[in-house]
PDBQT receptor file of N, H, CA, C and O in Angstrom, charges set to zero:
ATOM      1  N   MET A   1     214.956  22.931  12.325  1.00  0.00    +0.000 N 
ATOM      2  CA  MET A   1     215.412  24.257  12.673  1.00  0.00    +0.000 C 
ATOM      3  C   MET A   1     214.983  24.630  14.085  1.00  0.00    +0.000 C 
ATOM      4  O   MET A   1     214.995  25.810  14.435  1.00  0.00    +0.000 OA
ATOM      5  N   SER A   2     214.613  23.672  14.887  1.00  0.00    +0.000 N 
ATOM      6  H   SER A   2     214.604  22.713  14.603  1.00  0.00    +0.000 HD
ATOM      7  CA  SER A   2     214.192  23.952  16.245  1.00  0.00    +0.000 C 
ATOM      8  C   SER A   2     215.375  24.145  17.182  1.00  0.00    +0.000 C 
ATOM      9  O   SER A   2     215.193  24.500  18.347  1.00  0.00    +0.000 OA
ATOM     10  N   ARG A   3     216.595  23.913  16.680  1.00  0.00    +0.000 N 
ATOM     11  H   ARG A   3     216.743  23.626  15.734  1.00  0.00    +0.000 HD
ATOM     12  CA  ARG A   3     217.781  24.057  17.511  1.00  0.00    +0.000 C 
ATOM     13  C   ARG A   3     218.094  25.532  17.718  1.00  0.00    +0.000 C 
ATOM     14  O   ARG A   3     218.160  26.303  16.760  1.00  0.00    +0.000 OA
ATOM     15  N   ALA A   4     218.286  25.917  18.971  1.00  0.00    +0.000 N 
ATOM     16  H   ALA A   4     218.233  25.291  19.749  1.00  0.00    +0.000 HD
ATOM     17  CA  ALA A   4     218.586  27.314  19.288  1.00  0.00    +0.000 C 
ATOM     18  C   ALA A   4     220.041  27.617  18.950  1.00  0.00    +0.000 C 
ATOM     19  O   ALA A   4     220.897  26.742  19.080  1.00  0.00    +0.000 OA
ATOM     20  N   PRO A   5     220.334  28.845  18.516  1.00  0.00    +0.000 N 
ATOM     21  CA  PRO A   5     221.718  29.206  18.224  1.00  0.00    +0.000 C 
ATOM     22  C   PRO A   5     222.529  29.266  19.503  1.00  0.00    +0.000 C 
ATOM     23  O   PRO A   5     222.002  29.569  20.574  1.00  0.00    +0.000 OA
ATOM     24  N   THR A   6     223.801  28.979  19.386  1.00  0.00    +0.000 N 
ATOM     25  H   THR A   6     224.230  28.733  18.516  1.00  0.00    +0.000 HD
ATOM     26  CA  THR A   6     224.672  29.020  20.557  1.00  0.00    +0.000 C 
ATOM     27  C   THR A   6     224.948  30.461  20.951  1.00  0.00    +0.000 C 
ATOM     28  O   THR A   6     224.795  31.381  20.147  1.00  0.00    +0.000 OA
ATOM     29  N   ALA A   7     225.354  30.641  22.192  1.00  0.00    +0.000 N 
ATOM     30  H   ALA A   7     225.478  29.894  22.845  1.00  0.00    +0.000 HD
ATOM     31  CA  ALA A   7     225.680  31.989  22.670  1.00  0.00    +0.000 C 
ATOM     32  C   ALA A   7     226.844  32.566  21.877  1.00  0.00    +0.000 C 
ATOM     33  O   ALA A   7     226.916  33.777  21.668  1.00  0.00    +0.000 OA
ATOM     34  N   GLU A   8     227.753  31.703  21.436  1.00  0.00    +0.000 N 
ATOM     35  H   GLU A   8     227.693  30.720  21.606  1.00  0.00    +0.000 HD
ATOM     36  CA  GLU A   8     228.902  32.177  20.652  1.00  0.00    +0.000 C 
ATOM     37  C   GLU A   8     228.440  32.790  19.333  1.00  0.00    +0.000 C 
ATOM     38  O   GLU A   8     228.957  33.829  18.923  1.00  0.00    +0.000 OA
ATOM     39  N   ARG A   9     227.484  32.166  18.671  1.00  0.00    +0.000 N 
ATOM     40  H   ARG A   9     227.065  31.322  19.004  1.00  0.00    +0.000 HD
ATOM     41  CA  ARG A   9     226.976  32.716  17.407  1.00  0.00    +0.000 C 
ATOM     42  C   ARG A   9     226.325  34.067  17.631  1.00  0.00    +0.000 C 
ATOM     43  O   ARG A   9     226.500  34.988  16.833  1.00  0.00    +0.000 OA
ATOM     44  N   ARG A  10     225.571  34.186  18.722  1.00  0.00    +0.000 N 
ATOM     45  H   ARG A  10     225.429  33.438  19.370  1.00  0.00    +0.000 HD
ATOM     46  CA  ARG A  10     224.901  35.463  18.990  1.00  0.00    +0.000 C 
ATOM     47  C   ARG A  10     225.915  36.553  19.278  1.00  0.00    +0.000 C 
ATOM     48  O   ARG A  10     225.731  37.694  18.854  1.00  0.00    +0.000 OA
ATOM     49  N   ARG A  11     226.990  36.222  19.995  1.00  0.00    +0.000 N 
ATOM     50  H   ARG A  11     227.139  35.295  20.340  1.00  0.00    +0.000 HD
ATOM     51  CA  ARG A  11     228.019  37.228  20.306  1.00  0.00    +0.000 C 
ATOM     52  C   ARG A  11     228.700  37.721  19.042  1.00  0.00    +0.000 C 
ATOM     53  O   ARG A  11     229.093  38.885  18.964  1.00  0.00    +0.000 OA
ATOM     54  N   ARG A  12     228.843  36.854  18.056  1.00  0.00    +0.000 N 
ATOM     55  H   ARG A  12     228.524  35.908  18.120  1.00  0.00    +0.000 HD
ATOM     56  CA  ARG A  12     229.523  37.238  16.818  1.00  0.00    +0.000 C 
ATOM     57  C   ARG A  12     228.605  38.035  15.900  1.00  0.00    +0.000 C 
ATOM     58  O   ARG A  12     229.036  38.441  14.821  1.00  0.00    +0.000 OA
ATOM     59  N   GLY A  13     227.380  38.268  16.281  1.00  0.00    +0.000 N 
ATOM     60  H   GLY A  13     227.029  37.938  17.158  1.00  0.00    +0.000 HD
ATOM     61  CA  GLY A  13     226.499  39.092  15.485  1.00  0.00    +0.000 C 
ATOM     62  C   GLY A  13     225.573  38.320  14.570  1.00  0.00    +0.000 C 
ATOM     63  O   GLY A  13     225.071  38.877  13.594  1.00  0.00    +0.000 OA
ATOM     64  N   GLY A  14     225.333  37.042  14.862  1.00  0.00    +0.000 N 
ATOM     65  H   GLY A  14     225.742  36.589  15.655  1.00  0.00    +0.000 HD
ATOM     66  CA  GLY A  14     224.417  36.255  14.055  1.00  0.00    +0.000 C 
ATOM     67  C   GLY A  14     222.972  36.566  14.393  1.00  0.00    +0.000 C 
ATOM     68  O   GLY A  14     222.675  37.258  15.366  1.00  0.00    +0.000 OA
ATOM     69  N   CYS A  15     222.089  36.043  13.574  1.00  0.00    +0.000 N 
ATOM     70  H   CYS A  15     222.330  35.481  12.783  1.00  0.00    +0.000 HD
ATOM     71  CA  CYS A  15     220.653  36.200  13.775  1.00  0.00    +0.000 C 
ATOM     72  C   CYS A  15     220.271  35.657  15.153  1.00  0.00    +0.000 C 
ATOM     73  O   CYS A  15     220.691  34.553  15.498  1.00  0.00    +0.000 OA
ATOM     74  N   PRO A  16     219.494  36.389  15.950  1.00  0.00    +0.000 N 
ATOM     75  CA  PRO A  16     219.105  35.923  17.282  1.00  0.00    +0.000 C 
ATOM     76  C   PRO A  16     218.231  34.670  17.244  1.00  0.00    +0.000 C 
ATOM     77  O   PRO A  16     218.145  33.959  18.246  1.00  0.00    +0.000 OA
ATOM     78  N   VAL A  17     217.587  34.385  16.127  1.00  0.00    +0.000 N 
ATOM     79  H   VAL A  17     217.657  34.963  15.314  1.00  0.00    +0.000 HD
ATOM     80  CA  VAL A  17     216.703  33.233  16.034  1.00  0.00    +0.000 C 
ATOM     81  C   VAL A  17     217.442  31.995  15.552  1.00  0.00    +0.000 C 
ATOM     82  O   VAL A  17     217.318  30.929  16.155  1.00  0.00    +0.000 OA
ATOM     83  N   CYS A  18     218.217  32.120  14.461  1.00  0.00    +0.000 N 
ATOM     84  H   CYS A  18     218.318  32.986  13.971  1.00  0.00    +0.000 HD
ATOM     85  CA  CYS A  18     218.835  30.929  13.873  1.00  0.00    +0.000 C 
ATOM     86  C   CYS A  18     220.362  30.969  13.846  1.00  0.00    +0.000 C 
ATOM     87  O   CYS A  18     220.989  29.934  13.616  1.00  0.00    +0.000 OA
ATOM     88  N   GLY A  19     220.977  32.125  14.073  1.00  0.00    +0.000 N 
ATOM     89  H   GLY A  19     220.468  32.965  14.260  1.00  0.00    +0.000 HD
ATOM     90  CA  GLY A  19     222.426  32.218  14.111  1.00  0.00    +0.000 C 
ATOM     91  C   GLY A  19     223.094  32.538  12.782  1.00  0.00    +0.000 C 
ATOM     92  O   GLY A  19     224.311  32.718  12.744  1.00  0.00    +0.000 OA
ATOM     93  N   LYS A  20     222.329  32.615  11.680  1.00  0.00    +0.000 N 
ATOM     94  H   LYS A  20     221.340  32.469  11.711  1.00  0.00    +0.000 HD
ATOM     95  CA  LYS A  20     222.910  32.950  10.377  1.00  0.00    +0.000 C 
ATOM     96  C   LYS A  20     223.341  34.413  10.358  1.00  0.00    +0.000 C 
ATOM     97  O   LYS A  20     222.896  35.192  11.200  1.00  0.00    +0.000 OA
ATOM     98  N   PRO A  21     224.194  34.800   9.418  1.00  0.00    +0.000 N 
ATOM     99  CA  PRO A  21     224.591  36.213   9.319  1.00  0.00    +0.000 C 
ATOM    100  C   PRO A  21     223.383  37.112   9.050  1.00  0.00    +0.000 C 
ATOM    101  O   PRO A  21     222.473  36.716   8.322  1.00  0.00    +0.000 OA
ATOM    102  N   PRO A  22     223.364  38.301   9.621  1.00  0.00    +0.000 N 
ATOM    103  CA  PRO A  22     222.222  39.200   9.440  1.00  0.00    +0.000 C 
ATOM    104  C   PRO A  22     222.098  39.694   8.007  1.00  0.00    +0.000 C 
ATOM    105  O   PRO A  22     223.096  39.878   7.311  1.00  0.00    +0.000 OA
ATOM    106  N   GLY A  23     220.861  39.906   7.579  1.00  0.00    +0.000 N 
ATOM    107  H   GLY A  23     220.050  39.756   8.145  1.00  0.00    +0.000 HD
ATOM    108  CA  GLY A  23     220.586  40.456   6.263  1.00  0.00    +0.000 C 
ATOM    109  C   GLY A  23     220.549  41.972   6.326  1.00  0.00    +0.000 C 
ATOM    110  O   GLY A  23     220.238  42.547   7.370  1.00  0.00    +0.000 OA
ATOM    111  N   ALA A  24     220.860  42.613   5.227  1.00  0.00    +0.000 N 
ATOM    112  H   ALA A  24     221.112  42.146   4.380  1.00  0.00    +0.000 HD
ATOM    113  CA  ALA A  24     220.916  44.078   5.202  1.00  0.00    +0.000 C 
ATOM    114  C   ALA A  24     219.555  44.710   5.469  1.00  0.00    +0.000 C 
ATOM    115  O   ALA A  24     219.474  45.730   6.154  1.00  0.00    +0.000 OA
ATOM    116  N   SER A  25     218.491  44.125   4.941  1.00  0.00    +0.000 N 
ATOM    117  H   SER A  25     218.557  43.297   4.384  1.00  0.00    +0.000 HD
ATOM    118  CA  SER A  25     217.173  44.743   5.072  1.00  0.00    +0.000 C 
ATOM    119  C   SER A  25     216.431  44.336   6.338  1.00  0.00    +0.000 C 
ATOM    120  O   SER A  25     215.388  44.910   6.650  1.00  0.00    +0.000 OA
ATOM    121  N   SER A  26     216.949  43.359   7.070  1.00  0.00    +0.000 N 
ATOM    122  H   SER A  26     217.796  42.892   6.817  1.00  0.00    +0.000 HD
ATOM    123  CA  SER A  26     216.223  42.891   8.249  1.00  0.00    +0.000 C 
ATOM    124  C   SER A  26     217.119  42.730   9.475  1.00  0.00    +0.000 C 
ATOM    125  O   SER A  26     216.776  41.985  10.393  1.00  0.00    +0.000 OA
ATOM    126  N   ALA A  27     218.259  43.413   9.503  1.00  0.00    +0.000 N 
ATOM    127  H   ALA A  27     218.538  44.018   8.757  1.00  0.00    +0.000 HD
ATOM    128  CA  ALA A  27     219.201  43.305  10.618  1.00  0.00    +0.000 C 
ATOM    129  C   ALA A  27     218.499  43.650  11.928  1.00  0.00    +0.000 C 
ATOM    130  O   ALA A  27     217.672  44.561  11.941  1.00  0.00    +0.000 OA
ATOM    131  N   PRO A  28     218.786  42.979  12.998  1.00  0.00    +0.000 N 
ATOM    132  CA  PRO A  28     219.830  41.992  13.231  1.00  0.00    +0.000 C 
ATOM    133  C   PRO A  28     219.437  40.574  12.826  1.00  0.00    +0.000 C 
ATOM    134  O   PRO A  28     220.191  39.634  13.081  1.00  0.00    +0.000 OA
ATOM    135  N   PHE A  29     218.292  40.403  12.211  1.00  0.00    +0.000 N 
ATOM    136  H   PHE A  29     217.680  41.167  12.004  1.00  0.00    +0.000 HD
ATOM    137  CA  PHE A  29     217.845  39.082  11.784  1.00  0.00    +0.000 C 
ATOM    138  C   PHE A  29     218.364  38.785  10.380  1.00  0.00    +0.000 C 
ATOM    139  O   PHE A  29     218.739  39.697   9.644  1.00  0.00    +0.000 OA
ATOM    140  N   CYS A  30     218.382  37.489  10.010  1.00  0.00    +0.000 N 
ATOM    141  H   CYS A  30     218.076  36.748  10.608  1.00  0.00    +0.000 HD
ATOM    142  CA  CYS A  30     218.891  37.113   8.691  1.00  0.00    +0.000 C 
ATOM    143  C   CYS A  30     217.837  37.300   7.606  1.00  0.00    +0.000 C 
ATOM    144  O   CYS A  30     218.180  37.467   6.435  1.00  0.00    +0.000 OA
ATOM    145  N   SER A  31     216.569  37.276   7.977  1.00  0.00    +0.000 N 
ATOM    146  H   SER A  31     216.290  37.141   8.927  1.00  0.00    +0.000 HD
ATOM    147  CA  SER A  31     215.500  37.384   6.984  1.00  0.00    +0.000 C 
ATOM    148  C   SER A  31     214.221  37.901   7.649  1.00  0.00    +0.000 C 
ATOM    149  O   SER A  31     214.129  37.987   8.874  1.00  0.00    +0.000 OA
ATOM    150  N   GLN A  32     213.254  38.236   6.826  1.00  0.00    +0.000 N 
ATOM    151  H   GLN A  32     213.328  38.166   5.831  1.00  0.00    +0.000 HD
ATOM    152  CA  GLN A  32     211.968  38.678   7.340  1.00  0.00    +0.000 C 
ATOM    153  C   GLN A  32     211.278  37.538   8.087  1.00  0.00    +0.000 C 
ATOM    154  O   GLN A  32     210.531  37.780   9.035  1.00  0.00    +0.000 OA
ATOM    155  N   GLY A  33     211.522  36.298   7.664  1.00  0.00    +0.000 N 
ATOM    156  H   GLY A  33     212.129  36.101   6.894  1.00  0.00    +0.000 HD
ATOM    157  CA  GLY A  33     210.927  35.143   8.342  1.00  0.00    +0.000 C 
ATOM    158  C   GLY A  33     211.388  35.025   9.790  1.00  0.00    +0.000 C 
ATOM    159  O   GLY A  33     210.575  34.781  10.682  1.00  0.00    +0.000 OA
ATOM    160  N   CYS A  34     212.690  35.197  10.030  1.00  0.00    +0.000 N 
ATOM    161  H   CYS A  34     213.350  35.395   9.305  1.00  0.00    +0.000 HD
ATOM    162  CA  CYS A  34     213.198  35.148  11.403  1.00  0.00    +0.000 C 
ATOM    163  C   CYS A  34     212.710  36.347  12.202  1.00  0.00    +0.000 C 
ATOM    164  O   CYS A  34     212.438  36.228  13.396  1.00  0.00    +0.000 OA
ATOM    165  N   ARG A  35     212.600  37.484  11.561  1.00  0.00    +0.000 N 
ATOM    166  H   ARG A  35     212.821  37.580  10.591  1.00  0.00    +0.000 HD
ATOM    167  CA  ARG A  35     212.069  38.666  12.240  1.00  0.00    +0.000 C 
ATOM    168  C   ARG A  35     210.627  38.433  12.688  1.00  0.00    +0.000 C 
ATOM    169  O   ARG A  35     210.258  38.780  13.810  1.00  0.00    +0.000 OA
ATOM    170  N   ASP A  36     209.816  37.846  11.809  1.00  0.00    +0.000 N 
ATOM    171  H   ASP A  36     210.115  37.564  10.898  1.00  0.00    +0.000 HD
ATOM    172  CA  ASP A  36     208.424  37.535  12.144  1.00  0.00    +0.000 C 
ATOM    173  C   ASP A  36     208.341  36.463  13.227  1.00  0.00    +0.000 C 
ATOM    174  O   ASP A  36     207.499  36.551  14.121  1.00  0.00    +0.000 OA
ATOM    175  N   ARG A  37     209.208  35.454  13.155  1.00  0.00    +0.000 N 
ATOM    176  H   ARG A  37     209.893  35.383  12.429  1.00  0.00    +0.000 HD
ATOM    177  CA  ARG A  37     209.216  34.382  14.150  1.00  0.00    +0.000 C 
ATOM    178  C   ARG A  37     209.535  34.952  15.534  1.00  0.00    +0.000 C 
ATOM    179  O   ARG A  37     208.935  34.539  16.526  1.00  0.00    +0.000 OA
ATOM    180  N   ASP A  38     210.480  35.903  15.606  1.00  0.00    +0.000 N 
ATOM    181  H   ASP A  38     210.967  36.239  14.800  1.00  0.00    +0.000 HD
ATOM    182  CA  ASP A  38     210.826  36.528  16.876  1.00  0.00    +0.000 C 
ATOM    183  C   ASP A  38     209.640  37.315  17.428  1.00  0.00    +0.000 C 
ATOM    184  O   ASP A  38     209.366  37.259  18.627  1.00  0.00    +0.000 OA
ATOM    185  N   LEU A  39     208.941  38.043  16.572  1.00  0.00    +0.000 N 
ATOM    186  H   LEU A  39     209.164  38.090  15.599  1.00  0.00    +0.000 HD
ATOM    187  CA  LEU A  39     207.765  38.792  17.009  1.00  0.00    +0.000 C 
ATOM    188  C   LEU A  39     206.694  37.848  17.536  1.00  0.00    +0.000 C 
ATOM    189  O   LEU A  39     206.075  38.129  18.563  1.00  0.00    +0.000 OA
ATOM    190  N   LEU A  40     206.466  36.737  16.850  1.00  0.00    +0.000 N 
ATOM    191  H   LEU A  40     206.969  36.508  16.016  1.00  0.00    +0.000 HD
ATOM    192  CA  LEU A  40     205.479  35.764  17.321  1.00  0.00    +0.000 C 
ATOM    193  C   LEU A  40     205.885  35.167  18.666  1.00  0.00    +0.000 C 
ATOM    194  O   LEU A  40     205.023  34.865  19.492  1.00  0.00    +0.000 OA
ATOM    195  N   ASN A  41     207.178  34.994  18.893  1.00  0.00    +0.000 N 
ATOM    196  H   ASN A  41     207.878  35.239  18.222  1.00  0.00    +0.000 HD
ATOM    197  CA  ASN A  41     207.636  34.506  20.198  1.00  0.00    +0.000 C 
ATOM    198  C   ASN A  41     207.301  35.499  21.300  1.00  0.00    +0.000 C 
ATOM    199  O   ASN A  41     206.890  35.101  22.389  1.00  0.00    +0.000 OA
ATOM    200  N   TRP A  42     207.475  36.798  21.025  1.00  0.00    +0.000 N 
ATOM    201  H   TRP A  42     207.809  37.122  20.139  1.00  0.00    +0.000 HD
ATOM    202  CA  TRP A  42     207.115  37.818  22.011  1.00  0.00    +0.000 C 
ATOM    203  C   TRP A  42     205.609  37.841  22.247  1.00  0.00    +0.000 C 
ATOM    204  O   TRP A  42     205.157  37.894  23.392  1.00  0.00    +0.000 OA
ATOM    205  N   LEU A  43     204.839  37.803  21.177  1.00  0.00    +0.000 N 
ATOM    206  H   LEU A  43     205.206  37.761  20.247  1.00  0.00    +0.000 HD
ATOM    207  CA  LEU A  43     203.385  37.884  21.309  1.00  0.00    +0.000 C 
ATOM    208  C   LEU A  43     202.798  36.624  21.939  1.00  0.00    +0.000 C 
ATOM    209  O   LEU A  43     201.763  36.691  22.602  1.00  0.00    +0.000 OA
ATOM    210  N   GLY A  44     203.442  35.485  21.739  1.00  0.00    +0.000 N 
ATOM    211  H   GLY A  44     204.282  35.431  21.200  1.00  0.00    +0.000 HD
ATOM    212  CA  GLY A  44     202.941  34.224  22.264  1.00  0.00    +0.000 C 
ATOM    213  C   GLY A  44     203.501  33.863  23.624  1.00  0.00    +0.000 C 
ATOM    214  O   GLY A  44     203.330  32.728  24.067  1.00  0.00    +0.000 OA
ATOM    215  N   ASP A  45     204.165  34.790  24.306  1.00  0.00    +0.000 N 
ATOM    216  H   ASP A  45     204.304  35.712  23.946  1.00  0.00    +0.000 HD
ATOM    217  CA  ASP A  45     204.728  34.568  25.639  1.00  0.00    +0.000 C 
ATOM    218  C   ASP A  45     205.793  33.480  25.669  1.00  0.00    +0.000 C 
ATOM    219  O   ASP A  45     205.960  32.824  26.697  1.00  0.00    +0.000 OA
ATOM    220  N   SER A  46     206.517  33.271  24.578  1.00  0.00    +0.000 N 
ATOM    221  H   SER A  46     206.382  33.804  23.743  1.00  0.00    +0.000 HD
ATOM    222  CA  SER A  46     207.622  32.316  24.590  1.00  0.00    +0.000 C 
ATOM    223  C   SER A  46     208.823  32.864  25.344  1.00  0.00    +0.000 C 
ATOM    224  O   SER A  46     209.624  32.100  25.882  1.00  0.00    +0.000 OA
ATOM    225  N   TYR A  47     208.949  34.186  25.382  1.00  0.00    +0.000 N 
ATOM    226  H   TYR A  47     208.299  34.807  24.945  1.00  0.00    +0.000 HD
ATOM    227  CA  TYR A  47     210.027  34.823  26.132  1.00  0.00    +0.000 C 
ATOM    228  C   TYR A  47     209.447  35.235  27.478  1.00  0.00    +0.000 C 
ATOM    229  O   TYR A  47     208.645  36.166  27.557  1.00  0.00    +0.000 OA
ATOM    230  N   ARG A  48     209.855  34.540  28.535  1.00  0.00    +0.000 N 
ATOM    231  H   ARG A  48     210.506  33.783  28.470  1.00  0.00    +0.000 HD
ATOM    232  CA  ARG A  48     209.322  34.831  29.864  1.00  0.00    +0.000 C 
ATOM    233  C   ARG A  48     210.464  34.939  30.861  1.00  0.00    +0.000 C 
ATOM    234  O   ARG A  48     211.525  34.338  30.687  1.00  0.00    +0.000 OA
ATOM    235  N   VAL A  49     210.230  35.704  31.893  1.00  0.00    +0.000 N 
ATOM    236  H   VAL A  49     209.369  36.192  32.035  1.00  0.00    +0.000 HD
ATOM    237  CA  VAL A  49     211.162  35.803  33.004  1.00  0.00    +0.000 C 
ATOM    238  C   VAL A  49     210.543  35.025  34.157  1.00  0.00    +0.000 C 
ATOM    239  O   VAL A  49     209.405  35.302  34.538  1.00  0.00    +0.000 OA
ATOM    240  N   PRO A  50     211.266  34.053  34.726  1.00  0.00    +0.000 N 
ATOM    241  CA  PRO A  50     210.683  33.267  35.817  1.00  0.00    +0.000 C 
ATOM    242  C   PRO A  50     210.402  34.126  37.041  1.00  0.00    +0.000 C 
ATOM    243  O   PRO A  50     211.152  35.053  37.348  1.00  0.00    +0.000 OA
ATOM    244  N   GLY A  51     209.339  33.819  37.722  1.00  0.00    +0.000 N 
ATOM    245  H   GLY A  51     208.729  33.067  37.473  1.00  0.00    +0.000 HD
ATOM    246  CA  GLY A  51     208.970  34.536  38.930  1.00  0.00    +0.000 C 
ATOM    247  C   GLY A  51     207.522  34.292  39.255  1.00  0.00    +0.000 C 
ATOM    248  O   GLY A  51     206.848  33.530  38.562  1.00  0.00    +0.000 OA
ATOM    249  N   PRO A  52     207.032  34.927  40.299  1.00  0.00    +0.000 N 
ATOM    250  CA  PRO A  52     205.629  34.743  40.670  1.00  0.00    +0.000 C 
ATOM    251  C   PRO A  52     204.717  35.370  39.619  1.00  0.00    +0.000 C 
ATOM    252  O   PRO A  52     205.123  36.310  38.936  1.00  0.00    +0.000 OA
ATOM    253  N   PRO A  53     203.514  34.873  39.483  1.00  0.00    +0.000 N 
ATOM    254  CA  PRO A  53     202.570  35.449  38.521  1.00  0.00    +0.000 C 
ATOM    255  C   PRO A  53     202.308  36.923  38.813  1.00  0.00    +0.000 C 
ATOM    256  O   PRO A  53     202.236  37.330  39.973  1.00  0.00    +0.000 OA
ATOM    257  N   ALA A  54     202.171  37.703  37.778  1.00  0.00    +0.000 N 
ATOM    258  H   ALA A  54     202.230  37.373  36.836  1.00  0.00    +0.000 HD
ATOM    259  CA  ALA A  54     201.927  39.140  37.934  1.00  0.00    +0.000 C 
ATOM    260  C   ALA A  54     200.528  39.365  38.491  1.00  0.00    +0.000 C 
ATOM    261  O   ALA A  54     199.579  38.677  38.113  1.00  0.00    +0.000 OA
ATOM    262  N   GLY A  55     200.410  40.333  39.390  1.00  0.00    +0.000 N 
ATOM    263  H   GLY A  55     201.181  40.892  39.696  1.00  0.00    +0.000 HD
ATOM    264  CA  GLY A  55     199.116  40.716  39.922  1.00  0.00    +0.000 C 
ATOM    265  C   GLY A  55     198.660  39.868  41.096  1.00  0.00    +0.000 C 
ATOM    266  O   GLY A  55     197.562  40.079  41.611  1.00  0.00    +0.000 OA
ATOM    267  N   VAL A  56     199.470  38.919  41.530  1.00  0.00    +0.000 N 
ATOM    268  H   VAL A  56     200.361  38.748  41.111  1.00  0.00    +0.000 HD
ATOM    269  CA  VAL A  56     199.086  38.090  42.668  1.00  0.00    +0.000 C 
ATOM    270  C   VAL A  56     199.702  38.690  43.912  1.00  0.00    +0.000 C 
ATOM    271  O   VAL A  56     200.915  38.891  43.983  1.00  0.00    +0.000 OA
ATOM    272  N   ASP A  57     198.864  38.975  44.890  1.00  0.00    +0.000 N 
ATOM    273  H   ASP A  57     197.879  38.812  44.833  1.00  0.00    +0.000 HD
ATOM    274  CA  ASP A  57     199.331  39.556  46.140  1.00  0.00    +0.000 C 
ATOM    275  C   ASP A  57     199.870  38.450  47.032  1.00  0.00    +0.000 C 
ATOM    276  O   ASP A  57     199.167  37.472  47.290  1.00  0.00    +0.000 OA
ATOM    277  N   SER A  58     201.103  38.584  47.509  1.00  0.00    +0.000 N 
ATOM    278  H   SER A  58     201.674  39.378  47.299  1.00  0.00    +0.000 HD
ATOM    279  CA  SER A  58     201.723  37.536  48.314  1.00  0.00    +0.000 C 
ATOM    280  C   SER A  58     201.227  37.534  49.761  1.00  0.00    +0.000 C 
ATOM    281  O   SER A  58     201.463  36.573  50.493  1.00  0.00    +0.000 OA
ATOM    282  N   GLU A  59     200.541  38.601  50.179  1.00  0.00    +0.000 N 
ATOM    283  H   GLU A  59     200.349  39.381  49.584  1.00  0.00    +0.000 HD
ATOM    284  CA  GLU A  59     200.017  38.660  51.536  1.00  0.00    +0.000 C 
ATOM    285  C   GLU A  59     198.705  37.894  51.621  1.00  0.00    +0.000 C 
ATOM    286  O   GLU A  59     197.893  37.936  50.697  1.00  0.00    +0.000 OA
ATOM    287  N   GLY A  60     198.504  37.206  52.716  1.00  0.00    +0.000 N 
ATOM    288  H   GLY A  60     199.163  37.172  53.467  1.00  0.00    +0.000 HD
ATOM    289  CA  GLY A  60     197.320  36.363  52.896  1.00  0.00    +0.000 C 
ATOM    290  C   GLY A  60     196.164  37.111  53.315  1.00  0.00    +0.000 C 
ATOM    291  O   GLY A  60     195.093  36.535  53.507  1.00  0.00    +0.000 OA
TER     292      GLY A  60
């Protein structure tokens, strides 16, 4: 299950983690497990924006 969902699946409203249809109690995720996995990705810095490290002054 390490395969990321395609952009097409996400556009159609699938789970952002695995691409399955969303569950009623955990939308937009398919289950509480995918919801928890997404939270762990945020907390573990898996979602990052490329750029210079924060707090580093570029002036010498």
